[in-house]
C-alpha positions as CSV (number, residue, x, y, z in Angstrom):
1,M,-13.5,-2.3,8.3
2,F,-15.2,-5.3,6.9
3,S,-16.2,-7.3,10.0
4,S,-18.6,-9.7,11.6
5,P,-19.8,-10.0,15.2
6,Y,-19.1,-13.7,15.0
7,C,-15.5,-13.3,13.8
8,G,-12.9,-13.8,16.6
9,P,-10.1,-11.8,14.8
10,C,-12.6,-9.0,14.1
11,L,-13.4,-8.8,17.8
12,L,-9.6,-8.6,18.6
13,M,-9.3,-5.7,16.2
14,E,-12.2,-3.6,17.7
15,P,-10.2,-2.0,20.5
16,K,-7.3,-1.3,18.2
17,I,-9.6,0.4,15.7
18,E,-11.2,2.5,18.5
19,E,-7.7,3.6,19.5
20,M,-7.0,4.7,15.9
21,V,-10.3,6.5,15.7
22,Q,-9.2,8.6,18.8
23,E,-5.7,9.1,17.5
24,F,-6.7,10.2,14.0
25,S,-9.7,12.3,15.1
26,G,-9.4,15.8,13.6
27,T,-7.1,14.7,10.8
28,G,-9.9,14.0,8.3
29,V,-9.6,10.2,8.7
30,Q,-12.9,8.4,8.7
31,I,-13.3,4.8,9.6
32,F,-16.4,2.9,8.4
33,K,-17.5,-0.5,9.4
34,V,-19.4,-2.9,7.2
35,N,-20.8,-5.8,9.4
36,L,-21.6,-9.1,7.8
37,T,-24.2,-10.8,10.0
38,P,-25.2,-14.2,8.7
39,G,-28.9,-14.5,8.1
40,K,-29.4,-10.7,8.5
41,S,-27.1,-8.6,6.4
42,A,-25.4,-11.2,4.3
43,S,-27.6,-10.7,1.2
44,S,-27.4,-6.9,1.4
45,V,-23.6,-6.7,1.6
46,K,-22.7,-9.7,-0.7
47,A,-22.4,-7.5,-3.8
48,L,-20.2,-5.0,-2.0
49,F,-17.9,-7.8,-0.7
50,K,-17.6,-9.2,-4.3
51,E,-17.0,-5.8,-5.9
52,L,-14.2,-4.9,-3.4
53,S,-12.7,-8.5,-3.4
54,V,-13.3,-9.0,0.3
55,R,-12.8,-12.7,1.0
56,E,-11.6,-12.8,4.6
57,L,-12.5,-11.0,7.8
58,P,-11.4,-8.6,9.0
59,T,-10.4,-6.7,5.9
60,F,-9.4,-3.0,5.9
61,L,-9.4,-0.9,2.7
62,A,-7.8,2.5,2.8
63,Y,-8.9,5.2,0.4
64,K,-7.6,8.7,-0.3
65,D,-9.4,11.0,-2.8
66,G,-11.5,8.1,-3.9
67,E,-8.5,5.9,-4.8
68,L,-7.7,2.7,-3.1
69,Q,-4.3,3.2,-1.3
70,G,-4.0,-0.2,0.5
71,K,-5.6,-3.3,1.8
72,I,-4.8,-5.1,5.0
73,V,-6.3,-8.5,5.9
74,G,-6.4,-9.9,9.3
75,T,-5.2,-8.6,12.7
76,R,-2.1,-6.8,11.4
77,S,-2.9,-3.6,13.4
78,A,0.7,-2.2,13.1
79,E,0.6,-2.4,9.3
80,L,-2.9,-0.8,9.3
81,H,-1.7,2.0,11.6
82,E,1.3,2.6,9.3
83,L,-0.9,2.7,6.2
84,I,-3.3,5.2,7.7
85,S,-0.4,7.4,9.1
86,G,1.0,7.5,5.6
87,L,-2.2,8.9,4.2
88,V,-2.7,11.7,6.7
């Protein structure tokens, strides 16, 4: 999850992500969060955002066996859930 504490849509997704963490616990699914905080972490994550073509927040990238399987941008939690379910 590419997010920011100042991003309204990101904050809307937080509870949905927490639900998915609980639902998929024990399945091998891991959810990582990269926080973009202007003035603090922006310079340290800028290269990662560029490398992974993250241009909007929130952005979710799903990997399996090191390969990108899908990308969801925005608050489309149902699509994200479907993507993750298909990888388990």
